[in-house]
GULUMVO-776494 format. One record per residue: x, y, z of N, C-alpha, C in turn. Coordinates in steps of 0.001 Angstrom, whole numbers, plus 500000, padded with zeros to 6 digits. Layout:
N
XYZXYZXYZ;...
//
This chain:
409
913644082198503301913326081377503637914215080792503698;915567080500502859916817080247502927917183079648503971;917112080530505009917625080456506106916978079723507219;915561079862507138914941079495508225914816077497507641;915275077535506245915181076077506176916773075434506472;917848075778506563918901075641507209918674075177508531;918467076112509051917851075727510739916855074976510606;916098074612510051915346073387510504915668072456509931;916641072103508757917582070956508538918450070507509890;918783071750510415919536071353511962918892070624512676;917858071442513133916605070954513719917060068828513398;916151068733512446916116067201511773917470066681512338;918994067293511579920033066717511927920267066129513760;919439067174515062919485067120515716919034066182516441;918033066210515497916896065078516630917516063223516051;917448063796514726917926062521514318919255061890515217;920203062953515824921257062329516707920709061611518378;919870062279518449919523062179519739918198061265520030;917865060716518489916829059282518555917861058463517936;918294058304517554919811057573516499918516057025515175;917419056602515025916597055824514446915172056908514904;914842057266513338913273058125513648912740058553511897;911162058059512386910901058315511174910164059772510677;909709059851509760909288061505509159908817062027509849;907516061256510103906256061665510860906259061931512048;907878061010512744907997061962514062908682063161514001;909246063020512840910325064145513246909719065234512834;908532065418511427907545066539511585906868066969512516;906556065931513649905911066461514847906712067248515528;908630066436515800909365067377516483909563068334516053;909330068975515124910203070331514090908872070552514457;907612070399514456906860071529514188906760071972513147;906494071287511987906870071225510029905605071012509850;905165071116508665904594070544508056905173068678507796;904140067202507358904727066438506670905819066152505357;904796066932504520905001067221503057906658067911503442;906411069207503922907709069906504348909293068888504480;909189068218505315909890067816506229910341066638505369;909478065960504706909875064927503629910924065945502686;910152067029502081911145067628501102912597067985501650;912741068633503283914107068726503904914855067298504242;914286066519504778915121065107504822915548064523503467;914482064303502526915362063713501567916513064982500536;916501066029501508917917067216500963918695066517501307;918828065663503147919590065523503073920301064767503377;919770063671502552920075062508502072920540062773501234;920271063745500243920759063657498791922365064450498889;922347065008499772923886065751500651924664064505501081;924239063491501297924851062889501957925485062354503877;924370063119504319924343063126505861923395062218506741;922578062249505975921214060900506396920857060014505171;920238058831506030920229057809505253919266056990505619;918415056339504933917445055668505410918165054257505716;917564053583506624918235052510507282916996051619507343;916104051420507263915156050397506537913702050978507465;912923049891508288911573050782508437911295049631510114;910658050677510580910251050338511608909182048290512231;909667048119513286909120046842513595907176046823513285;906627046372512813905184046162512718904321046340513639;903351047498513359902186047001514492900975047125514308;901247046247512889899999046390512096899047047047511065;900254048135510763899966048573509267900942048928508581;901352049409507693902446050267506912903313050715507786;904377049784507764905487049412508432906498051194507387;907077052486508698907070053673508189908920053353507883;909402054147506878910703054541506661911840054936508351;912748054440508260913375054729510106914528055590509323;915184056331509431916194057057509064917511057524510016;918616057832509984919954057782510833920722059073509659;921899058977510902923252059863510467923717058958509561;924523059549508749925250058569507862926494058293508797;927121057519508831928644057196509603929775058043508343;930597058241510260931562059458509087931922060612508509;930252061416508567929630062218507569930106063792508546;930004063089509799929777064612510690930188064233512108;931242065177512700931899064437513735931627066178514558;932084065536516327932512066525517520933942066038518098;934597067324518357935531067025518956935361067107521000;935259065891521574934745065639522620935880065976523981;935694066655525122936552066873525890936222066609527019;936562065570528119936005065626529771937331065548529948;937254066638531230938257067388532476938033066839533984;938729066157534347938687066051535794940138067223536458;940143067456537815941128068190538399941852067851538143;942446066179537583944490066376537089944395065446536135;943096064592535315943346064431533892942737065160532611;942785065157531641942118065471530694942092064741529767;941021064109529246940749063323527712940387063709526914;941199063520525112940021064530524551940024063062523087;938335063203522689938009062467522036937481062632520392;937200062102519331936488062129518602935235061733518652;934439062255518477933530061178518511932300061516516996;931672060430516457931161059900515533929579060214515583;928950061744515200927550061635515590926143060393514924;927098059882513774926044058779513895925886057796514779;926958057573516010926510056430517002927166057205517947;927840058378518404928509058886519267929515057771519582;930016056877518305931471056478518826932113056969519507;933416056830520454934261057026520883935372056724519334;936216058058518727937140057191517620938194057158518347;938934058252518443940420058474518291940468059365519351;941373059112520784941146059585521921942654059394522784;942715060858522975944508060934523737944053061194525482;944605060897525944944601061130527702946403062026528077;945780063212528814947233063791529217946968064088530862;947959064578531587947858064848532956947678066089532820;946876067090533318946813068214532865945725069137534869;946765069374535442946564070283536952945797071645536956;944378071719537050944080072509537074944099073626538146;944151073071539503944271074118541239945240074199541056;945354075779541205946324077457540711947322076617539599;947086076994538683947367076627537700947089077648536347;947882078542536196947791079647535229947473079707534355;948614078292534112948705078270532503948014077104532150;946599076910532565946386074944532817945286074909531311;944860076714530641944337076966529485945080076980528302;945707077942527928947021077925527363947378076080527035;947659075098527583947994073962528107947175073228527022;945551073033528180944795072411527588944469072863525509;944280074168525456944613074660523797945174073502522733;946715073976523375947669073287522666947407071901522661;947177071607523423946756069055523265946047069640522289;944745070478522585943464070107521715943910070264520617;944747071813519402945194071997518402946039070643517615;947003070518518606947548069505518245946729067806518252;945693067724518719944901066502519511944430066837516666;943937067433517134943022068041516090943517067533514981;945286068166514772945709068137513390945873066921513069;946574066177514345946573064263514260945995063827513170;944633063974512948943136063759513374943137062561511646;942732062044511422942745061235510251941551061812509614;940345062463510043939991063157509213940093064794508911;939241065110507977939242066216507698938682067286508552;938935068871508972938496069565510133936751069639509744;936743069913508322935607070226507501934366069454508068;934594068125508964934135067268508843933917067837510629;934274068775511085934340068495512552932791069742512880;932077069670513715930878070579513595931211071403514569;931992070855515846932149071668516957933345071204518222;933105071718519610934316070856520582932795071398521902;933288070363522391932054070437523276933432070081525269;932817070653525623933967070402527081933451070832528449;933686069292528752933362069290530390934451069407531206;934068070169532765935247070566533176934664070621534308;935506070331535786934714071007537244934961072251537791;934185072289538403934182073872538772932793075347539170;932966075680539574931620076482539518931971077493537824;930670076654537074930448077368535692929523078335535134;929089079344534148928118079906533828928236079530532486;927894078468531971927736078053530533927031078597529405;926399079410529692926329080639528995926777081434528503;927901081889529873928812083101529636930315081770529226;930546081006529404931945080164528688932897080604530221;932401080914531217933567081131532264933364080277533443;934608079854533640934770077973534994935787079610536102;934130079963536818935132080745538076936299079882539528;935999078956539179937124077718539714938662077988538975;938668077545537879939733076528536798940201077691535567;940765076906535297941457078051534139941060079142533580;941570080084534704941066081836534471941602082371532415;940527082702532316940698083456530808940772084445530720;941224085645531659941057086773531481939970087748530852;940301087986529836938973089086529831937830088799528597;938025087370527952937713086695526670937060085233527333;936016085031527479935941083326527385936463082426527323;936330081667528216936636080539527642936656079524526272;935458080060526041935001079576524603935830080109523546;935032081558523906935695082125522607937500082343522626;938556081796523744939601081484523582939912080597522850;939463079544523360939238078149522529939139078269520888;937930078938520300937574078405519380938258079520518543;939229080879518925939908081941518063941169080801517635;941840080260518322942825079217518270941934077757517628;941283077122517529940597076879516608939878076323515849;939236077356515600938549078120514233937360076810514381;936996076414515369935756075764515912934971076572516786;933387076309516528932635076618517823932792075946519299;933221076639520029933081075849521884932367076135522451;931639075061523426931061074704524681931392074489525641;931366074755526613931262073878527832930469074210529018;931029073226530217929726072875531269930473072007532228;929741072135533328930344071809535007930522069927533812;930809069304534472931161067634533910930248066969534129;929626067356535498928868066507536236927444066562535373;927095068212535222925971068334534221926036067589533071;927280067500532395926970066947531461926776065001531504;927948064620532457927013062951532730925577062770532936;924786063690533256923448063778534216923228064138531915;923631065002531243922771065373530209923327063831529562;923872062771529761924222061421528470923729060925529301;923188060862530630922498060208531215920536060322531099;920183061576530298918992061571529458919070061639528235;919686062118527602920000061345526376920036060096526137;920440059605526164920753058372526128921081056967527092;920902057037528328921097056232529409919967056419530040;920492055629531086919117055110532181917778056334532885;918463057786532452917019058258532682916840058777531572;916364058115530645916187058752529600914235058207529613;913589058971529922912270059484529917912163059223530620;913061059569532090912272059403532910912180060905533154;911405061341534262910960062587534909911809063309535987;912554062395536699913354063014538076913947062319538569;915534062978538060916650061512538534917864062267538764;918965061260539590919705062017540385921154061336539612;922155062267539178923084061364538466924382062070539473;924897060730540120926633061018540959927611060712540135;928352062008540214929703061573539549930652061345540529;931140059877540350931781059836541837933979059859541100;934237060727541858935400060996541291936507061697542380;936916062491541856937867063307542843937669064277543834;936335064191543714934637064982544348933839064198544117;933196064310544797930983063665544211930134064607543811;930551064787542144929489065740541848928455065375541442;927346066232540771925231065777541012925487066578539828;924661065746538962923923066267537633922174065653538159;921384066999538151920051066785538910919190066665537020;918397066204537003916951065853535528915961066423536393;915320067054536365914293067424536839912756067533535947;911490067152536004910737067181534942911751067190534107;912119066197533355912402065433532416913226066688531598;913943067545531975914708067981531763915988068662532707;917270068758532214918081069196533271918404070325533456;918694070349534732918397071392536113919776071900536210;920046073089535712921303073787536664921160074802537539;920523075423537962919806076289538880919925077449538048;919966078941538871919687079789538579921292080703538294;922302080037538311923796080412537945924349079466537209;923813078402537503924319077295536305925114076003537393;924441077043538770925836075563539688925076074913540564;924020074735540438923163073324541756923523072295541044;924153071842542492924159069949542113925822070117542763;926159070786543473927624070720544270926986070283545297;927249069001545338927059067790546671928073067005546998;929142067481546579930270067765547330930539068057548969;930121069316549007929892070002549675928949070574550584;928339069544550360927251069212551976928604069656553168;928008069613554124928939069973555069928474068683556183;928483067363555949927783066730556807928950066125558325;930268066536558007931188065562559582931343067278560265;931813066886561307932485067643562014933889066870562199;934253066902561166936193066349561516936807067108561053;936833068316561066938004069384560812939035069159559838;938134069000558959939282068175557636938905069326556757;940004070070556158939650071376555185939624070863553801;938600071626553491938261070938552025938464072310551091;938812071291549471939499072292548967938574073983548336;937241073730549370936031074798548752936528075846550251;937683075962550965937990076573551792937369076090552915;936014075446553125935573074938553708935894073855554748;935112073438555687935272071919556722934600070851556673;934789070090556089933505069027557397932462068547556172;932726068804554553932437068841553284932435066830552943;931367066989551981931474065104551865932724064578551619;932709065378550194934175065170549694935405064392550531;935591065261551497936886065471552650936394063659553140;935224062710553072935510061257553591935355060491552666;934702061121551041934184060064550682935203060333549363;935781060876549007936145060793547365936834059855547456;937372059532545850937889058606545404939819059279545854;939774060217545781941778060615547148941582060867548187;940760060291548624940600060535549768940631058318550163;939983057685549400939952055969549338941747055778549493;942443056622547969943240056452547823944617056816548992;944125057771549514944998058530550896945161056723551860;943767056622551960943260055451553234944385054286553098;944226053806551026944910052802550970946523053304551243;946942053670551176948317053600551049948787054365552533;947765054711553298948022054223554758948109052736555215;947313052363555072946841050900555343948151050343554590;948723050119553426949142049468553055951567049440553747;951006050846554051952134051045554513952590050898556619;950900050737557142950285050163558081950742048220558025;951181047917556872951163046575556500949947045532556757;948683046222555914947366045664555517947499044712554546;947430043287554812947736041992553647946451042604552380;946756042625551070946036043578550142947180042392548543;946142042706547939946486042371546639947141043407545739;946965044516546759947857045807546194949327045327547004;950144045988545984951732045938546455952344047447547049;952057048161545914952367049709546631951499050493544994;951049052119545766950386052363544882951318053924544131;951663053952542757951764055308542538952213056563543264;953047056860543031953303057819544777952576059263543886;952717059389542603952399060860542184951588060650541218;950633059570540444950043059250539716948635058723539698;947341059550540070946763059454541111945366058543539740;945138058698539091944423057997537968944867056648538305;946690056367537895946873054395538209947104054527539408;946944054916539694946277054588541625944664054130542312;944236054874541121942846054391541153941984053332540430;942843053327539009942851052179538970942882050638539076;944197050662539886944792049952540193943530049228541889;943240050242542692942326050022543568941237049391542914;940984050008542095939375049698541549939650047532540763;940794047200540263941264046500539697941250045356540747;941898045684541894941750044687542958940487044114543634;940008045868543727938233045713544655937399044685543508;937967044673542187937018043999541016937839042062541668;938796041762541892938822040749542113939106040148543913;938132040952544483937595040355545933938490040934547005;939760042371547049940453042613547953939859042848548834;939842042195549391939294042793550971939850044155551462;940995044455551360940993045924552255940050046964550906;940781046943549802940109047842548358938863047835548537;938497046700548865936387046158549149935811046992550000;936801047343551317935720047597552529936583049593552455;937493049908551577937226051558551244936902051914550818;936356051259549152935045051694548140933895051577549508;933543050395550298932229050927550464931985051785551669;933302052097552477932832053008553353932893054341553003;933602054226551401932990055874550634932165055398550402;931325053932549486929891054207549250928921054627550222;929482054330551424928056054025552671928350055967552992;929532056367552805929322058076553444928548058651551847;928403058289550781927893058529549751926361058445550199;925835057225550608924380056844551020924019057755551772;924840058627552982924046059317553887923969060997553152;924794061291551981924478062091551734923464062176550816;923134060819549882922196061030549333920506060924549595;920450060494550675919663060438551845918902061739551843;919563062486552010919185063625552288918401064405550858;919518064025549891918397064246548412917509063783548236;916797062383548080916141061771548606914705062509548995;914505062889549953914334063784551092913885064966549941;914809065637550338914320066972549166913741066715547619;914028065793546608913757065878545596912973064721545025;913123063462545909912364062357545979912145061805544505;913510061980543681913618061064542299913364059544541495;912818059529540332912473058396540245913762057218540077;915221057862540027916073056567540072917785057522540299;918592057014540837919708057556541198920769056583540196;921825057381539474922388056768538530923825056912539125;924828055778539393926084056104539536926841055869538385;927994056840538086928226057516536893930175057735537532;930457058305536608931879059815536800932996057340536617;934205058322537638935517057457537015935424056453538428;934548056531539114934280055246540176933211054395540002;932664054875538716931979053488538017932783051931537559;934074052503537601935211051625536889935180050872537968;934829050431539474934727049345541108933298048587540209;932496049293539766930990048923539602930280048455540643;929422047009540940928201047154541365928581046792543272;930289047622543485930600046747544672930049048657545374;929578049286544713928667050899545628927356051115545873;926916049920545017924861049325545668925031049762546857;925490048274547333925623047760548943925526048796549388;926312049706550268926729050747551041925778051579551092;925729051765550041924691053124550123923466052990550156;922392051735549662921310050975550102921618050862551664;922589050199552671922558050662553578922608051929554315;923034052940553434923054054219554585921817054915554057;920985054081553093919511054699552898918400053861553451;919264052775553932918317052392555250918220052573556436;919334053269556426919521053874558088918999055252558216;919284055944557186918590057574557298917862058309556201;917124057058555545915625057810554192914789057302555147;913662058075555228912376057818555877912159056657554514;911598055405554663910969054228553900910081054700552821;909114055402553206907750056194552478908783057027551290;909877057574551482910166058545550314910936057993549999;912446056451549893913037056400549303912742055118548348;911318054528549206910821053027548273910777052783546830;909889053901545853910493053666544589911502054572544055;912558054683544488913933055172544230914912054133544059;915062054005542613916319053043542052917544053687542018;917920052666541879919738052426542154920585051767541369;921044052525540151922153052075539253923020052070538841;923603051558538672924915051958538383924712052409536567;925836053541536551926009053706534696925986052893533508;925400052314532472925577051831531771926498051941531049;927046053095531113928043054316529983929110054684530812;929502054383532244930391054403532966930774055565532879;932989055370532732933226056538532413933251057202531107;932549056461530302932172057526528902931988058236529283;930914058495529664929491059123530025930402061060529599;931027061414530713931112062679530451932089062909528759;932630062243527997932938062260526337931617062817526286;931097061237526182929630061123525122928717062653525597;928349063220526921927531064534526546928148065567526354;930262065822526379930598066991525595930119066884524113;929810066199523972929526065615522705928020066416522505;926903065523523152925761066134523113925522067274522818;926606068003524198926233069860524295926781070189523379;927498070058522122927373070460520867926422070570520489;926099069082520223924434069036519492923302069660519749;922874069962521407922635070569522131922441072040521278;923227072274521126923748073773520501924186073831519027;923531073144518114924107072619516980924024074318516283;922551074354516236921689076061515621922713077308516181;923463077700517273924098078641517639925655078009516818;925911077067516868927094076495516651927353076877515402;926694076880514165926723076920512851927372078869512966;926187079662513797926269081073513512927635080894514507;928040080621515407929167080884515462930723080381515043;930554079585513912931023079464513224931672080217511726;930544080533511750930359081588510326931254083151511287;930817083621512727931810084689513462932804083877513171;933110082970513695934238082664514199935401083204512638;934848082667511444936060082191510490935965084130509946;934924084506510476935204085983509505936304086810510392;935774086554512015937384087106512710938465086844512303;938804085279511835940259084257511571940287085517510235;939717085385509042939567086305507733940266087522508078;939801088104509283940217089628509332941271089383509475;941360088589510743943197088605511511943943088762510601;943737088212509472944925087424507645945294088960506834;943952089370506765944646090393505935945014091600506822;944446091682508229945014093022508632946915092511509161;946909091092508641948625091006508996949564090996507611;
//
């Protein structure tokens, strides 16, 4: 009975996390346990200092139910957001998904056999410098690009991990349960749980970055495909441009529309003497170059607006194909590219007007993510909570393995 109670307490914590505020009656329904038993477990969590009562729901005519939330500062997650060039690590408070302490460093993933070692080393240093005790961290979630089997903890594109999974490799070093998933899938998970896709049945979340990622929400759930590889939007072969893509094929969407292409075109335009608010772009810092371009576009710079609009129009051609296949409720634009804001909307809509059958796209909304560039970090934290029950088991196993190793030494 003790293990079952512990399991349902974790379920309660998870439901409160994703709801932010919730009543005991709603919790009872979500965990499928009786109201008296749910009340008892909820009161125990309050006594343990994990849950707090935070007032009453708005009046609907009857007695207002008490509402509950997680207590600030009691439980945290380490969230890691990676792309091909830059990695961010953050401490996330479970009470409100607030990103508290964050660090960023360059980490090139392509053809880098030491990438996993570098990542693990930086994560270990980050945790050791935190202002909270490690006991308040329940796990680590990592979003990363590539073909990822999230169940096995394997990235078939980047971060070679030898005979062990990425999860186990990092977990053994940090002493915490670790979960990985594709970066675009985690951005979609964020929108599903906290953003514009909440309460939507079918949505597409486009991750505009060094590639053009896609997270799919079908029938109200994150869709990963049979092997976890669904959403490789970046590699739709739309062009006969003979431009080699990193996937080994040519003519992929990302060869004409990624932020790397935008940076390349901006550098060429500046070299050709095109007038612009940009004076020059960092030669070897793509992260900073991208920020300079989006900043200039935000000020109305003609060159950068033109380049981003060209990329948006090209993305819109690909989006038209997706609408014809999936007919979603909403398309959400997110990721690094969202730093440029609404500049994407008009060119994408223009492409849809030209390439999409009107009846198919008539009721599909297109909007920018309100969570923007932080979406992957929030999604990495949500991944840990999604697997909260499993994470507790992994903690016990990891601690046992570490104890055995110490005893053997």
